[in-house]
C-alpha positions, 0 to 999 in steps of 0.5 A: 354506421356502427351498430351503436349509432342509435336510430329509431322507427316504429308505428301506431295510429294517426287519424286518417284526416291528418293524411294527405296524398302528397304534401304541398312541398312535394306537389310544388317541386316534383315538376322542377325535380323532373326537369333537373339534369343530373350528372352521371356518377363517376365510380372509383374502387373503394373495396375492403377486405370484406367487400373487395368489389365495392366502388364509390361515387357521388352525385350532387342534388338540390338542397331545395327541389323547388329551386333546382338551380340553387344550392347543391348538396352531395350524396355519397354512393357505393356500388357492387356492379353486375357481372352477369349478361342478364342485367336487371338494373340498379338495386338501391338498398337502405338500412333504415334510421333515419340516419343510417349509412347504406354504403357498406350495406351494398356490399353485404346485400350483394355478398349475401344474395345468391351469386347468380341473383346478385350478379344481375344487379348493380347493388347501390348503397347511399348515404341519405342527405345529411348522413355519413359521407354525404355533405353536409353531414349533420352533427348538432351536439357532438358527444350528446350521448356521453356517459353518464346521462341522467336516469330516464325515469323522471322520478324527481323534478330534478331528473325531469328538468335535467332531461328536458334541458338536454332535449331543449338544448339539442333542438336549439343547437340544431337550429343554430348550426343548421338553420339553412339546412333543417327545413330540407331534411325530411323523408320527402326530400330523401325520396326525391334524392333517390330519384336523382340517384336513379337519373344519375345511373341512367335508369328508367326504373329502380329496384329497391330493398329497404329495412326498417325506416328504409321501408318508409322511404320505399313506401313514399318513393313508390307513392311519389314516383310509382312509374319508376318502381320496378321491384320493391322489397320492404323488410321490417315495415314501418306502419305509415299510420303512426308517423312518428309520435304514436310509432314510438309509443307502440314500440314501448310496448313491443320492446317491453315484451322483448325484454320479458322474452330475454328474461324468460330465455335467461330463466331457461338457462339457469344452470349457466346464468344462476339468476333463477327460473322465474322470469318475473323474479329475474326481471326484478333483479334487472331493475334492482341492478338498474337502481344500483347503477343509478347511484353508482355507475359501473366503471364510471360509464354505465348508469341507469340510462346507459344500462337501458341503451345496452339492453335495447339492442337485445330487443332488435336481435336475439343473437346478443342475448348471451352477451347481455345475459352474461353481463347481467349475471356477472354483475348480480352474482359476482359484483363484476362490472367488467362484462357490463362495461364491455357490453355497453362499449360494444352495443351502446356507446355512441361515436361520431357516426352515432352523433351524426345518425341521431342528428339526422334521426331527429331532423327527419322525424321532427320535420316529417310530422307534427309532435305535441308541443305541450310537455304535459301531453308527453308526461301523460302519455309516457307515464301511462305507458310506463305503468304497463311497459316500463323497460323503454318508455321514458328512454324512448320519450327522451330520445324523441323529446327534441321534437317537442322543441324543434325549430322547423315547422312540421309537414304532414305524413304521406298517404302511401296507399298505392294501386299503381305498383308492380308486385311488391314483396314484404317481410315481417316478423310477428314479434318485431319490437322496432317495427311492430307486426301491424305495420306489415299488415297495414302496408300489405293492405295499402299496397294493392299488389303486395305479398306479405311473408311472415316469420311466425314467432320471430322477434328480430328486426331485419329478417331477410339475409339473416340466415332464414332459408325460407325467407331468403328463398322468397327474396331470391325468387322475387329478385330473379323473376318478379314472382311473389307468393299469393295466399289467402288471409293476412299472410301470403306465406309463413316461415318458421322463426329460427331457434333462439341462441344458446349460451356460449360454452367457452370463454372464447365464445363469451368474448366473441359475444361481448365483442359483438361478433356473436354469429357463433352463438346463434344459428343466425349466421348472417345476423350479427353482420346485418344488425351491426349495419342496421343500427339500433332504434331504427 
C-alpha cells in the first residue's frame, strides 16, 4: 500500500468494565475454528528488483468462523523462505492500519534483519481480510478523498453539514455494497485468519512481528491463541485501553506536539527556510497558509483539508520534515505552490489502494468497539481538543466520523492481559504521535513476561529496522535465541533517538525529499522505505 493510503490507530482510556476476556463471537467460534482443516499453501515466485526472493501464495478461510463449512474468502500471502539449516519457523509480519498490506513488508523485514537471523525464518507477509490482494477487497467509495474536500474545522454550519454528509454517505455506501461482509471484518476475525495461516504453513507455533495496529493484532492473537505464540515483537504499540474512540483523541494531542516539533526544527534552520526563529510565529504562518488555501486551493488540489493530510505524515516520520519545510517556505516566501502540490501528491494523495485501506480501517474500527452515536458528543469532545491541540483534531474526527453512523453493531474490546506467553519484546518511542507512549507502558504491564525497549526522545512511528542500531541489536538478539533485556522500572532498556534530519543542501536532495525518497536527507537510512509501507494514520 502506498504511504498515502491513509490508515490510523491510537490510544486512551476505556473503562475496565467495558472489557471482556474474549468477546462472545470469539468464544462461540474458537472450537469450530480449531476443527477447521486448512490446505497447505502453494508458493510461486513473485520477486521484484528490491525483493528478488519473494514468493506469493494464498489460503482460503471461512468468512464466518462459526460456520467453517460456509462461504470462504481468500487471503493473499507472501514469503521469503529460510535458507539456514537452523529453522525457527514462520515469522508473520504486519504493517498496521487496520487496512495495511503486508505483502511487501515480508521482503523488507527479511532484507533488513541481519542475514544470519533472517535466514532462520520463513518471513510471511499477508493482506488481512478485505485488504489489497485478498478477496473480496473492500472499496466503499472510490475517490472518497479526491480533492478538494471541505475544510475540516466546522467553523460554519455549512462546513459541518458537508463533512457530516460525507461521513454518513460513506457509512451507507459500505452498508449497501458489503452488507454480507461487514459483520465479519474485525480484529478478532483477522486474528483467527492468522491462526488459519499458521495451520496452512504446517506450524505448531508462529513468530510474529507487528507495527502500529499490527501490535493490537499481536496482542489479541496472543490472548486467543497463547499456546501458538513462539516469539512476539510489537513496535509502536496500540494502547488496548483506548480502542478506538479515545485512541483518536489521544492522538490529537500527540500529533499537535509533533507539529510543534516541526515548527521548532524549521526555526532552527531559519538560514535555509527564512520563516523566522520563533516556533510560535512560524506556526501562526502555517495556519495563515491554511486559511489562504481554504479560499484558493493550491494547484486546484491542496485546500485546507489537503494541507493537513500533507503535513500529518511529518508526525509519523521526521525524515519528511525537509520536504514539508521546503514546500511551506516556498508558498509563504515566494507564493510558489508547486512544491506544496508535489508534497501533497507524494505524501497525501489517495489512490485505489488508499481507498481500500480506508474502507478496511473504518470497517474494523467501527466494528471492534462502540462509538458515540450522538453527534453532539463528538462536537463536545472535539471542540475541547481543538482549543488545546488544533492541528489534527477535526481532521481526525471526520476521518473516524463514519463510525457514528456505521451499519453494523459493535463488539467489545478484548482484555489482552496475559500471563501465558513466553518472553515478549516491545519497542516504543517516547514521543510517538500515532501510538502514544502510554500504549507501550500499558502493554508492558498487561503482558507478564514482556520487556520494553524505549527510544528516549524519539518521535517516529515504527522505530525498529529504521537505522537505530541500538534498537535493532535487541531485535536481532531476541529473534536469534529469544533473549530479552531485563531491567528495573518502566523500561527494561533505553536507546537514544537518532538525530533529526538536516535541510537538503542541493536541488537534487530537495527533489529526492519531495519524491518521498528522503533517506539521503536523514541519518535514518531505512526509515523512508519502512514508513512508505506503514502508511499514515496507522
